[in-house]
ROLUM-60421 format. One record per residue (C-alpha): residue number from 1; residue in three letters; y, x, z. Coordinates in steps of 0.5 Angstrom, whole numbers, plus 500, padded with zeros to 3 digits. Each point is the difference from the previous one (the first is absolute). Example, Ala and Ser with C-alpha at 12.3 -4.5 7.8 and 13.67 -1.06 7.14 Angstrom:
BEGIN
SITE  num  residuo    Y    X    Z
SITE    1      ALA  491  525  516
SITE    2      SER  507  502  498
This chain:
BEGIN
SITE  num  residuo    Y    X    Z
SITE    1      MET  544  356  489
SITE    2      ALA  498  506  503
SITE    3      ALA  498  506  495
SITE    4      ARG  492  503  500
SITE    5      SER  500  506  503
SITE    6      ASN  497  503  494
SITE    7      ASP  506  498  496
SITE    8      ASP  505  505  497
SITE    9      LEU  506  499  502
SITE   10      PHE  504  504  494
SITE   11      PRO  496  499  494
SITE   12      ASP  505  503  496
SITE   13      ALA  501  506  503
SITE   14      ARG  494  503  498
SITE   15      ASN  500  506  495
SITE   16      PRO  498  498  492
SITE   17      GLU  493  502  498
SITE   18      GLY  500  507  498
SITE   19      THR  506  502  504
SITE   20      ARG  499  506  505
SITE   21      VAL  506  502  505
SITE   22      ILE  502  508  500
SITE   23      ASN  505  499  505
SITE   24      ASN  506  495  501
SITE   25      ARG  503  503  494
SITE   26      CYS  495  501  495
SITE   27      LEU  494  495  497
SITE   28      LEU  495  501  495
SITE   29      ARG  498  495  496
SITE   30      THR  494  499  495
SITE   31      GLN  499  494  495
SITE   32      ASP  497  500  493
SITE   33      GLY  498  507  500
SITE   34      HIS  506  503  501
SITE   35      ARG  504  502  507
SITE   36      VAL  507  501  502
SITE   37      VAL  503  503  505
SITE   38      ILE  507  497  503
SITE   39      VAL  504  503  505
SITE   40      SER  506  496  503
SITE   41      GLY  499  494  495
SITE   42      ILE  501  506  494
SITE   43      VAL  493  502  496
SITE   44      LEU  500  507  500
SITE   45      ALA  493  500  496
SITE   46      HIS  496  496  495
SITE   47      TYR  494  502  497
SITE   48      SER  492  499  498
SITE   49      VAL  495  500  506
SITE   50      THR  497  504  495
SITE   51      ASP  505  505  500
SITE   52      ARG  499  506  504
SITE   53      MET  505  504  499
SITE   54      ALA  505  495  501
SITE   55      GLU  497  497  507
SITE   56      ALA  501  508  502
SITE   57      LEU  508  500  498
SITE   58      ALA  501  494  503
SITE   59      MET  496  502  507
SITE   60      VAL  504  507  499
SITE   61      SER  507  497  499
SITE   62      LEU  499  495  506
SITE   63      VAL  499  506  505
SITE   64      GLU  505  505  497
SITE   65      GLN  505  495  500
SITE   66      GLY  499  499  507
SITE   67      TRP  498  493  499
SITE   68      ALA  494  500  504
SITE   69      THR  495  506  503
SITE   70      GLN  494  503  498
SITE   71      ILE  496  496  504
SITE   72      GLN  503  493  498
SITE   73      VAL  499  501  493
SITE   74      ALA  493  503  500
SITE   75      GLY  498  494  504
SITE   76      ALA  503  495  495
SITE   77      PHE  497  504  494
SITE   78      SER  493  501  503
SITE   79      GLN  501  507  500
SITE   80      SER  499  505  505
SITE   81      ALA  507  504  502
SITE   82      ARG  497  507  498
SITE   83      THR  499  496  492
SITE   84      LEU  507  499  501
SITE   85      ARG  502  507  502
SITE   86      ARG  496  502  494
SITE   87      GLN  504  496  495
SITE   88      GLN  507  502  504
SITE   89      ARG  498  508  498
SITE   90      ARG  497  498  493
SITE   91      PHE  507  497  499
SITE   92      GLU  504  505  503
SITE   93      ASP  496  506  496
SITE   94      GLY  500  496  493
SITE   95      GLY  504  494  501
SITE   96      LEU  497  493  496
SITE   97      ALA  495  504  496
SITE   98      ALA  496  503  505
SITE   99      LEU  499  493  504
SITE  100      GLU  496  498  494
SITE  101      ARG  495  505  502
SITE  102      THR  493  497  502
SITE  103      ASN  498  501  508
SITE  104      GLY  495  506  501
SITE  105      TYR  501  508  499
SITE  106      PRO  503  501  493
SITE  107      SER  495  501  495
SITE  108      GLY  500  507  497
SITE  109      ARG  504  503  506
SITE  110      PRO  495  505  503
SITE  111      ARG  499  500  507
SITE  112      LEU  502  507  502
SITE  113      ALA  506  503  500
SITE  114      PRO  501  505  494
SITE  115      TRP  500  506  504
SITE  116      ARG  494  498  503
SITE  117      GLN  497  499  493
SITE  118      LYS  502  507  499
SITE  119      LEU  497  503  507
SITE  120      VAL  493  496  498
SITE  121      HIS  500  503  492
SITE  122      ASN  502  507  503
SITE  123      LEU  494  499  506
SITE  124      LYS  495  497  495
SITE  125      ALA  502  506  495
SITE  126      LYS  497  505  506
SITE  127      GLY  494  497  500
SITE  128      GLN  500  496  506
SITE  129      SER  496  494  500
SITE  130      ASN  503  493  501
SITE  131      CYS  497  498  507
SITE  132      GLU  504  507  502
SITE  133      ILE  507  497  496
SITE  134      ALA  500  493  503
SITE  135      ARG  499  503  507
SITE  136      GLN  506  505  500
SITE  137      ILE  504  495  497
SITE  138      GLY  497  494  504
SITE  139      VAL  498  495  495
SITE  140      SER  493  498  497
SITE  141      GLU  496  504  495
SITE  142      THR  500  493  496
SITE  143      ALA  508  501  499
SITE  144      VAL  499  507  499
SITE  145      ARG  494  500  494
SITE  146      LYS  505  493  497
SITE  147      LEU  506  505  500
SITE  148      LEU  497  506  497
SITE  149      ARG  497  495  494
SITE  150      ARG  508  498  499
SITE  151      LEU  502  506  499
SITE  152      GLY  495  502  496
SITE  153      TRP  496  505  503
SITE  154      LYS  494  503  497
SITE  155      GLN  496  506  503
SITE  156      ALA  501  507  497
SITE  157      SER  493  502  496
SITE  158      ASN  497  506  504
SITE  159      LEU  501  505  494
SITE  160      GLN  497  507  501
SITE  161      PRO  506  505  500
SITE  162      GLU  500  505  495
SITE  163      LEU  498  507  503
SITE  164      SER  505  505  499
SITE  165      LEU  497  506  495
SITE  166      ASP  505  505  503
SITE  167      PRO  497  506  505
SITE  168      VAL  502  500  506
SITE  169      GLU  503  506  502
SITE  170      GLY  495  504  504
SITE  171      SER  494  496  499
SITE  172      ASN  493  502  498
SITE  173      PRO  498  497  493
SITE  174      ASN  493  500  502
SITE  175      LEU  501  494  505
SITE  176      SER  498  493  498
SITE  177      ALA  507  498  502
SITE  178      PHE  507  504  501
SITE  179      VAL  502  500  507
SITE  180      ALA  507  496  501
SITE  181      LYS  505  503  505
SITE  182      SER  501  497  507
SITE  183      PRO  507  496  501
SITE  184      SER  505  504  504
SITE  185      PRO  501  497  506
SITE  186      PRO  507  496  501
SITE  187      ALA  506  505  502
SITE  188      MET  502  498  508
SITE  189      ALA  506  498  501
SITE  190      ALA  506  504  501
SITE  191      HIS  503  502  507
SITE  192      SER  507  497  499
SITE  193      ALA  497  493  498
SITE  194      ASN  503  493  503
SITE  195      PRO  496  499  507
SITE  196      ASN  501  493  498
SITE  197      LEU  495  500  494
SITE  198      SER  494  497  502
SITE  199      ALA  493  498  499
SITE  200      LEU  496  494  500
SITE  201      VAL  496  503  505
SITE  202      SER  502  506  506
SITE  203      SER  494  504  498
SITE  204      ALA  502  508  499
SITE  205      LYS  494  500  494
SITE  206      GLU  505  495  495
SITE  207      PHE  506  501  497
SITE  208      PRO  506  495  501
SITE  209      SER  503  496  495
SITE  210      PRO  507  500  500
SITE  211      THR  504  494  501
SITE  212      GLN  505  497  496
SITE  213      ASP  505  498  504
SITE  214      THR  505  505  504
SITE  215      ASP  504  496  504
SITE  216      PRO  496  497  506
SITE  217      ALA  503  494  500
SITE  218      ASP  499  498  493
SITE  219      ARG  494  500  497
SITE  220      ARG  500  496  494
SITE  221      GLY  497  506  496
SITE  222      ASP  493  500  504
SITE  223      ARG  500  492  500
SITE  224      LEU  501  500  492
SITE  225      MET  494  505  500
SITE  226      ALA  496  495  504
SITE  227      ARG  503  494  496
SITE  228      LEU  497  504  493
SITE  229      GLY  493  501  504
SITE  230      LEU  501  507  500
SITE  231      LEU  501  502  508
SITE  232      ASN  495  498  505
SITE  233      ASP  504  502  506
SITE  234      ALA  507  502  501
SITE  235      ALA  501  506  503
SITE  236      PRO  504  501  507
SITE  237      LEU  507  502  498
SITE  238      PHE  504  501  507
SITE  239      GLY  507  501  501
SITE  240      CYS  504  503  506
SITE  241      GLY  502  495  505
SITE  242      THR  502  499  508
SITE  243      ALA  498  495  504
SITE  244      ILE  495  497  496
SITE  245      PRO  497  493  503
SITE  246      ARG  493  501  502
SITE  247      ALA  499  507  497
SITE  248      GLY  497  503  506
SITE  249      VAL  493  496  498
SITE  250      LEU  500  507  495
SITE  251      LEU  496  503  507
SITE  252      ALA  494  496  498
SITE  253      LEU  499  503  494
SITE  254      PRO  495  506  502
SITE  255      ALA  496  496  504
SITE  256      LEU  499  495  494
SITE  257      ILE  499  505  495
SITE  258      SER  496  504  505
SITE  259      CYS  495  494  500
SITE  260      GLY  499  500  492
SITE  261      VAL  502  492  499
SITE  262      PHE  504  502  494
SITE  263      GLU  494  504  496
SITE  264      CYS  495  495  502
SITE  265      ALA  504  494  498
SITE  266      LYS  501  504  493
SITE  267      LYS  492  502  500
SITE  268      ILE  499  493  501
SITE  269      TYR  505  495  496
SITE  270      GLY  502  506  495
SITE  271      GLY  507  496  498
SITE  272      ILE  503  493  500
SITE  273      GLY  503  501  493
SITE  274      PRO  506  503  497
SITE  275      ALA  506  498  506
SITE  276      PHE  505  503  503
SITE  277      TYR  497  498  506
SITE  278      GLY  494  503  499
SITE  279      LEU  494  501  504
SITE  280      ARG  502  506  505
SITE  281      THR  507  496  501
SITE  282      SER  497  494  502
SITE  283      LEU  495  503  504
SITE  284      LEU  506  504  504
SITE  285      THR  504  494  500
SITE  286      LEU  495  496  504
SITE  287      LEU  499  505  505
SITE  288      LEU  507  501  501
SITE  289      MET  501  493  501
SITE  290      ALA  494  500  506
SITE  291      LEU  504  505  504
SITE  292      TRP  506  497  499
SITE  293      ARG  497  494  503
SITE  294      ILE  502  496  494
SITE  295      LYS  493  496  501
SITE  296      ARG  500  496  493
SITE  297      PRO  503  501  493
SITE  298      GLU  505  494  500
SITE  299      ALA  504  503  506
SITE  300      LEU  502  505  495
SITE  301      LYS  505  495  499
SITE  302      GLU  504  502  506
SITE  303      HIS  500  507  498
SITE  304      SER  505  504  496
SITE  305      PRO  495  502  493
SITE  306      ALA  506  505  499
SITE  307      ASP  499  503  507
SITE  308      LEU  492  500  500
SITE  309      GLY  500  503  493
SITE  310      ARG  504  506  502
SITE  311      VAL  494  502  505
SITE  312      LEU  495  499  494
SITE  313      GLY  504  504  496
SITE  314      LEU  502  494  496
SITE  315      ASP  506  496  498
SITE  316      ARG  497  494  502
SITE  317      ALA  493  499  504
SITE  318      PRO  496  494  497
SITE  319      GLU  501  493  502
SITE  320      VAL  496  494  503
SITE  321      LYS  498  498  493
SITE  322      THR  498  507  498
SITE  323      LEU  497  502  506
SITE  324      ARG  495  494  500
SITE  325      ARG  499  501  493
SITE  326      LYS  498  506  501
SITE  327      LEU  496  498  505
SITE  328      ALA  497  495  496
SITE  329      ARG  498  505  495
SITE  330      LEU  496  504  505
SITE  331      ALA  496  495  503
SITE  332      ALA  498  498  492
SITE  333      GLN  496  506  500
SITE  334      GLY  496  498  506
SITE  335      ARG  500  507  503
SITE  336      ALA  502  500  507
SITE  337      ALA  493  501  503
SITE  338      GLU  499  507  495
SITE  339      PHE  508  501  502
SITE  340      GLY  498  499  508
SITE  341      ARG  493  504  499
SITE  342      ALA  504  506  497
SITE  343      LEU  505  500  506
SITE  344      ALA  495  500  505
SITE  345      GLU  496  505  497
SITE  346      GLY  506  505  500
SITE  347      ARG  502  497  507
SITE  348      VAL  492  502  503
SITE  349      ALA  501  508  496
SITE  350      GLN  507  500  504
SITE  351      ARG  497  497  507
SITE  352      GLY  493  502  500
SITE  353      ALA  500  501  507
SITE  354      ALA  503  494  502
SITE  355      VAL  495  495  497
SITE  356      GLY  494  502  505
SITE  357      PHE  502  493  503
SITE  358      LEU  502  494  495
SITE  359      TYR  502  494  503
SITE  360      VAL  499  493  496
SITE  361      ASP  503  494  502
SITE  362      GLY  503  494  495
SITE  363      HIS  507  497  500
SITE  364      VAL  501  493  498
SITE  365      ARG  506  498  496
SITE  366      VAL  502  492  501
SITE  367      TYR  501  496  494
SITE  368      HIS  505  494  500
SITE  369      GLY  500  499  493
SITE  370      GLN  498  493  496
SITE  371      HIS  492  503  497
SITE  372      ARG  494  499  504
SITE  373      LEU  498  506  503
SITE  374      PRO  494  502  504
SITE  375      LYS  502  500  508
SITE  376      ALA  499  506  504
SITE  377      HIS  501  500  508
SITE  378      VAL  507  502  502
SITE  379      ALA  500  504  507
SITE  380      GLN  507  500  502
SITE  381      MET  500  492  499
SITE  382      ARG  493  498  502
SITE  383      LEU  499  496  494
SITE  384      SER  496  500  492
SITE  385      MET  505  500  495
SITE  386      PRO  500  501  493
SITE  387      ALA  501  508  499
SITE  388      THR  498  506  497
SITE  389      THR  496  506  503
SITE  390      ASP  501  508  499
SITE  391      TYR  496  505  503
SITE  392      TRP  503  507  502
SITE  393      VAL  497  506  501
SITE  394      ASN  504  505  505
SITE  395      ASP  498  507  502
SITE  396      THR  500  503  507
SITE  397      ALA  507  500  501
SITE  398      GLY  502  493  498
SITE  399      GLU  502  501  493
SITE  400      PRO  498  496  494
SITE  401      LEU  495  503  495
SITE  402      PHE  498  494  495
SITE  403      VAL  500  492  500
SITE  404      VAL  495  495  497
SITE  405      THR  502  492  499
SITE  406      ALA  494  496  503
SITE  407      GLU  498  495  495
SITE  408      ALA  500  493  503
SITE  409      ASN  502  504  507
SITE  410      ALA  493  502  501
SITE  411      ASN  499  502  507
SITE  412      LEU  499  508  503
SITE  413      VAL  493  499  500
SITE  414      LYS  500  498  493
SITE  415      MET  505  506  497
SITE  416      LEU  498  506  504
SITE  417      PRO  494  502  496
SITE  418      SER  504  500  493
SITE  419      ILE  507  504  504
SITE  420      LEU  494  505  503
SITE  421      LYS  498  501  493
SITE  422      GLN  507  501  497
SITE  423      VAL  501  505  506
SITE  424      ARG  493  503  499
SITE  425      SER  502  502  493
SITE  426      LEU  507  503  502
SITE  427      VAL  498  504  506
SITE  428      GLY  493  503  497
SITE  429      LYS  494  501  505
SITE  430      ARG  504  501  506
SITE  431      ARG  497  495  506
SITE  432      LEU  506  496  502
SITE  433      THR  502  495  506
SITE  434      ALA  502  493  498
SITE  435      VAL  504  497  505
SITE  436      PHE  501  492  500
SITE  437      ASP  501  494  505
SITE  438      ARG  495  495  502
SITE  439      GLY  501  496  493
SITE  440      GLY  495  505  497
SITE  441      TYR  495  499  506
SITE  442      SER  493  499  497
SITE  443      PRO  494  504  503
SITE  444      LYS  497  500  492
SITE  445      LEU  506  502  497
SITE  446      PHE  500  506  506
SITE  447      GLN  494  503  496
SITE  448      GLN  502  499  493
SITE  449      ILE  506  505  503
SITE  450      LEU  495  504  503
SITE  451      ALA  496  501  494
SITE  452      ALA  506  501  496
SITE  453      ASN  501  507  503
SITE  454      PHE  506  497  505
SITE  455      ASP  502  499  507
SITE  456      LEU  502  494  503
SITE  457      LEU  505  499  506
SITE  458      THR  502  492  502
SITE  459      TYR  500  496  505
SITE  460      ARG  493  496  502
SITE  461      LYS  501  493  499
SITE  462      GLY  497  494  503
SITE  463      PRO  497  499  507
SITE  464      HIS  498  506  504
SITE  465      ARG  497  502  507
SITE  466      PRO  506  502  505
SITE  467      ILE  499  508  502
SITE  468      PRO  499  501  507
SITE  469      GLN  507  503  503
SITE  470      LYS  496  506  502
SITE  471      CYS  498  502  494
SITE  472      PHE  508  502  498
SITE  473      HIS  503  506  501
SITE  474      GLU  507  503  498
SITE  475      TYR  501  504  494
SITE  476      ARG  506  504  497
SITE  477      ALA  502  503  494
SITE  478      ARG  505  503  496
SITE  479      ARG  502  498  494
SITE  480      GLU  507  501  496
SITE  481      GLY  503  503  505
SITE  482      ARG  499  495  506
SITE  483      THR  495  499  505
SITE  484      ILE  496  494  500
SITE  485      THR  495  497  505
SITE  486      TYR  495  494  499
SITE  487      THR  495  497  505
SITE  488      LEU  493  500  496
SITE  489      ALA  493  499  500
SITE  490      ASP  496  503  495
SITE  491      GLN  493  498  498
SITE  492      GLN  495  498  495
SITE  493      VAL  499  493  497
SITE  494      ARG  495  497  495
SITE  495      LEU  501  495  495
SITE  496      LEU  496  495  495
SITE  497      ASN  494  501  505
SITE  498      GLY  500  507  501
SITE  499      LYS  500  502  492
SITE  500      LEU  507  502  501
SITE  501      ARG  503  506  506
SITE  502      LEU  507  500  501
SITE  503      ARG  505  504  505
SITE  504      GLN  504  495  504
SITE  505      VAL  506  503  503
SITE  506      THR  503  494  505
SITE  507      ARG  507  500  503
SITE  508      ARG  502  497  507
SITE  509      MET  507  497  501
SITE  510      GLU  503  501  506
SITE  511      ASN  499  492  501
SITE  512      GLY  493  501  499
SITE  513      HIS  500  498  492
SITE  514      GLN  495  504  496
SITE  515      THR  500  501  493
SITE  516      PRO  494  503  497
SITE  517      ILE  501  505  494
SITE  518      LEU  493  501  495
SITE  519      THR  499  507  496
SITE  520      SER  495  504  497
SITE  521      ARG  504  507  502
SITE  522      ARG  496  502  506
SITE  523      ASP  504  507  499
SITE  524      LEU  507  498  502
SITE  525      PRO  502  499  507
SITE  526      ALA  500  494  503
SITE  527      ALA  508  500  501
SITE  528      GLN  501  502  493
SITE  529      VAL  495  494  498
SITE  530      ALA  506  496  503
SITE  531      TYR  505  503  498
SITE  532      ARG  498  500  492
SITE  533      MET  499  492  501
SITE  534      PHE  506  498  504
SITE  535      GLU  504  504  494
SITE  536      ARG  498  495  495
SITE  537      TRP  507  497  503
SITE  538      ARG  503  505  496
SITE  539      GLN  498  496  494
SITE  540      GLU  503  493  503
SITE  541      ASN  507  504  501
SITE  542      PHE  499  502  492
SITE  543      PHE  499  493  498
SITE  544      LYS  506  498  505
SITE  545      TYR  505  505  497
SITE  546      LEU  499  499  493
SITE  547      ALA  500  493  501
SITE  548      GLU  507  500  503
SITE  549      GLU  502  506  496
SITE  550      TYR  497  500  494
SITE  551      ALA  499  492  499
SITE  552      LEU  492  502  499
SITE  553      ASP  499  492  500
SITE  554      ALA  505  498  495
SITE  555      LEU  498  497  493
SITE  556      ALA  500  505  494
SITE  557      GLU  499  494  496
SITE  558      TYR  499  493  499
SITE  559      ALA  495  500  494
SITE  560      VAL  492  498  502
SITE  561      VAL  494  501  496
SITE  562      PRO  494  497  500
SITE  563      ASP  495  501  505
SITE  564      ASP  492  499  501
SITE  565      PRO  499  493  499
SITE  566      THR  492  501  503
SITE  567      ARG  503  503  507
SITE  568      GLU  497  497  505
SITE  569      VAL  505  497  506
SITE  570      PRO  498  495  505
SITE  571      ASN  498  493  499
SITE  572      PRO  505  495  501
SITE  573      ALA  495  495  500
SITE  574      TRP  496  503  505
SITE  575      ALA  506  502  504
SITE  576      ALA  501  492  501
SITE  577      LEU  493  498  502
SITE  578      ASP  501  507  505
SITE  579      ALA  505  496  503
SITE  580      LYS  498  493  500
SITE  581      PHE  493  504  503
SITE  582      ARG  504  503  506
SITE  583      GLN  504  494  502
SITE  584      ALA  494  496  500
SITE  585      GLN  497  506  505
SITE  586      ALA  506  500  504
SITE  587      ASP  499  492  500
SITE  588      LEU  493  501  502
SITE  589      ASP  502  505  505
SITE  590      ARG  505  495  504
SITE  591      LEU  496  494  500
SITE  592      GLN  494  504  503
SITE  593      ALA  505  503  505
SITE  594      GLU  502  493  501
SITE  595      TYR  493  498  502
SITE  596      GLY  498  505  504
SITE  597      LEU  507  499  504
SITE  598      GLU  497  493  501
SITE  599      ALA  493  502  503
SITE  600      PHE  504  505  504
SITE  601      THR  504  495  504
SITE  602      ASN  495  495  500
SITE  603      LEU  499  496  506
SITE  604      GLU  493  499  502
SITE  605      GLU  502  494  504
SITE  606      GLN  502  496  494
SITE  607      ARG  495  503  495
SITE  608      PRO  494  503  504
SITE  609      SER  495  502  493
SITE  610      MET  502  503  493
SITE  611      PRO  498  494  497
SITE  612      GLY  506  496  504
SITE  613      PHE  505  506  498
SITE  614      LYS  497  499  492
SITE  615      ILE  501  493  500
SITE  616      ALA  507  501  503
SITE  617      GLN  502  505  495
SITE  618      GLY  497  497  494
SITE  619      LYS  506  500  496
SITE  620      LEU  502  507  502
SITE  621      ALA  493  502  498
SITE  622      GLN  500  496  493
SITE  623      LYS  506  504  498
SITE  624      ILE  497  506  502
SITE  625      CYS  494  499  495
SITE  626      ASN  505  498  495
SITE  627      ALA  503  506  501
SITE  628      VAL  493  504  499
SITE  629      GLN  498  496  494
SITE  630      ARG  508  502  496
SITE  631      PHE  499  507  503
SITE  632      VAL  493  501  497
SITE  633      GLN  502  497  493
SITE  634      LEU  506  504  499
SITE  635      GLU  496  507  502
SITE  636      LYS  495  497  495
SITE  637      ARG  506  499  495
SITE  638      ARG  503  507  501
SITE  639      ALA  493  504  499
SITE  640      THR  500  497  493
SITE  641      VAL  507  502  498
SITE  642      PRO  501  507  498
SITE  643      ARG  505  504  505
SITE  644      ARG  503  505  494
SITE  645      VAL  501  498  493
SITE  646      PRO  503  502  493
SITE  647      VAL  508  500  501
SITE  648      GLN  500  496  493
SITE  649      LYS  497  494  504
SITE  650      THR  505  500  505
SITE  651      THR  506  498  496
SITE  652      ASP  503  498  493
SITE  653      GLU  505  505  500
SITE  654      PRO  500  507  497
SITE  655      ILE  496  505  504
SITE  656      VAL  506  506  500
SITE  657      LYS  502  506  504
SITE  658      LEU  506  504  500
SITE  659      ALA  500  505  495
SITE  660      PRO  498  507  504
SITE  661      GLU  503  505  495
SITE  662      ARG  507  501  501
SITE  663      LYS  499  498  508
SITE  664      HIS  495  506  500
SITE  665      LEU  505  505  496
SITE  666      THR  506  498  505
SITE  667      ASN  496  501  506
SITE  668      LEU  498  507  497
SITE  669      ILE  507  502  499
SITE  670      LYS  502  498  507
SITE  671      MET  494  504  503
SITE  672      VAL  502  506  496
SITE  673      ALA  507  499  503
SITE  674      TYR  498  499  507
SITE  675      GLN  495  506  499
SITE  676      ALA  507  504  498
SITE  677      GLU  504  498  505
SITE  678      SER  494  502  505
SITE  679      THR  500  507  497
SITE  680      LEU  507  500  502
SITE  681      LEU  499  498  507
SITE  682      LYS  495  506  501
SITE  683      MET  505  505  497
SITE  684      VAL  505  498  504
SITE  685      SER  496  498  507
SITE  686      PRO  500  508  503
SITE  687      HIS  508  499  500
SITE  688      TYR  501  494  502
SITE  689      ARG  498  498  508
SITE  690      ARG  500  492  499
SITE  691      VAL  496  501  493
SITE  692      ASN  494  495  503
SITE  693      ASP  505  495  502
SITE  694      GLU  506  500  495
SITE  695      GLY  497  505  494
SITE  696      ARG  500  494  495
SITE  697      THR  506  498  501
SITE  698      LEU  504  506  500
SITE  699      ILE  496  502  493
SITE  700      GLN  502  493  498
SITE  701      SER  508  501  502
SITE  702      ALA  499  507  495
SITE  703      LEU  497  497  494
SITE  704      ALA  506  494  501
SITE  705      SER  505  505  501
SITE  706      ALA  505  502  494
SITE  707      ALA  500  507  498
SITE  708      ASP  504  504  495
SITE  709      ILE  497  503  494
SITE  710      GLU  501  506  496
SITE  711      VAL  497  502  493
SITE  712      THR  500  508  500
SITE  713      ASP  496  505  495
SITE  714      ARG  495  501  505
SITE  715      GLY  499  492  502
SITE  716      LEU  502  494  504
SITE  717      HIS  503  501  507
SITE  718      VAL  500  494  504
SITE  719      THR  505  500  506
SITE  720      LEU  499  495  505
SITE  721      ALA  504  497  504
SITE  722      PRO  500  501  508
SITE  723      MET  496  496  504
SITE  724      SER  502  495  506
SITE  725      SER  499  506  505
SITE  726      ALA  501  507  500
SITE  727      HIS  492  501  502
SITE  728      ARG  498  496  495
SITE  729      THR  504  504  494
SITE  730      ARG  497  506  504
SITE  731      ALA  493  497  498
SITE  732      ILE  501  498  493
SITE  733      ALA  503  507  498
SITE  734      ALA  494  503  503
SITE  735      LEU  496  495  496
SITE  736      CYS  504  502  493
SITE  737      GLU  498  507  502
SITE  738      GLU  493  498  499
SITE  739      LEU  501  496  493
SITE  740      ASN  504  506  497
SITE  741      ARG  494  504  501
SITE  742      THR  495  495  496
SITE  743      GLU  505  502  494
SITE  744      THR  499  493  497
SITE  745      ILE  502  498  493
SITE  746      PHE  503  493  499
SITE  747      PRO  495  496  495
SITE  748      GLY  501  501  494
SITE  749      SER  505  506  500
SITE  750      ARG  501  507  501
SITE  751      LEU  505  499  506
SITE  752      ARG  497  503  506
SITE  753      LEU  502  496  507
SITE  754      SER  504  503  505
SITE  755      TYR  502  497  507
SITE  756      ALA  505  500  505
SITE  757      ILE  504  496  505
SITE  758      ARG  507  500  502
SITE  759      ALA  501  502  507
SITE  760      SER  503  494  505
């Protein structure tokens, strides 16, 4: 008789109850409160199920003796592989007795290392608050307070110091108090001092503190001082060398220092705690990485830390994890906006004449991650995709001034008032011209811009009446050494029913296409109005260049932060009803067209009267009636549904956005690097004929080239390797002469930089 399909063919092959198979050699059997570990039929361990130490020893023995892997043992004993590794480390460090310790952090052991305890005690003795100490060390205020309690810290009582009764020499006894002598100023450093002795900042008013090391390739002394909490930033210590890779990037230091980035960072951030790689070193590394085209910290793995460190004046450049920790610590302070504002103030002070026209435009960064983010229109793909939008403000020459991240991809109409408010705080009462594209077109917004003492320049959007050809005239102007010719029509227009009067300059192309431009500037020639408007493409080229060369669109981190759950978004229910409504309208139009076609092709011989035609087309007429009824019902249903609702009502997922702080900070670093590159480009332009076509390529090649470094009593001399051709070498030689006139000091030292290039 055939066996049933649900019968087990091998009933005796089942494992006994309480048996777990670790692998093909090892078994774990539990019975009557005891557990046995069997390896190839031999008992390896036998213990009570409540004996945690014996169980830990059995697990460690299986792995250490090679009978099973960590994953196999952890799964059989219902533990994690991390727990098993922890037990292995305990057994290696303390033997069998160490396995008896309970899980969790050992009781009685302080959370901070001994040197950090000493640092906390010293900082508290200096009178610093718990919050300030916590910020410097990178822990919470609660941790500092508990540590001080464990250390037995007691606040010293404020006793009145005893006054000296001995009269001061030359004092007047009739006065109510004696006048103390003023402290003598510190002695100046000797002229024979080591030029490598460095200060934390390169200011002439501060005296450098010497490094603990003398060998540029061995900085163990300074690293020990940083470990003990006695060093906030390693001083640069250079050694002589030839053909040092990528040392040509030192050409950019005068431009970087002139923009005040290090002073602004010190003013805003103060520091990032005791460290070998402090604020100045970390910031300099990030700036040079951008100029080296090392676009992400992860890309540092492809470069030698020792070679990059020789350029920084260190034994090794910071590596990936170190640099990411520095960025995280800076981002945790939440001061990127203040840092950007300080940089913008310095930029306006340097280039005041170049901010007469300000170009404002948004740059969309597409997000391909797993989180649900607001969508934005991506012009390149002509799609709405999850993204974040940054609004950049560039000056007349297309150089970036500052950047703002929009909340929930707000459009330009919403962002312009707040952006112009920031501009007003930077430039004062000057009347500037804001240039933007059609995304900011709004006559009501134009009124706000004019009321805020700004002029505007933008394209006209929407349908407009074509201008007759006879109104166009040819205009010529000479701008930046070249002659430009436009066919323009200049006229006045009224918007908002005559409440707003603007000037419209319309350009006519050879194919007859007309491009209307609106402006409130009536003092400019028509050709200059068109030129300034079309120069907006400099900003688009800036976005393209930064995306390709500086990875502007790359994510700085994957972290997210909570977003506003009350933010209104399009209602999905309304969108679904609207789609049905549009489909019903299309069906109705199609049926009406079909009915009209039947009436048009109706033969009078067959149906000479309208009643006869209606009877013949009764089914079609009924379909039209049903379609009309459905159309009206959907229209009424759609009217009862709100068009926009809070985002928290549309999804059960957390409402989040990408953490903006670190990305804002990296954007500012890339902006400063681009500005330094532009400064070098401007300096080399009189000496290089093809500067408009190959200028940035030349600068990039020079910054990436190898160079010799020589340390002398007078400073740091950098000699670049020759370029690929003689005329390029001559251009860089002229640039070196220009840079030598700046007499720049290397950040954090007394070393005066000088440059040269070997002849090809």
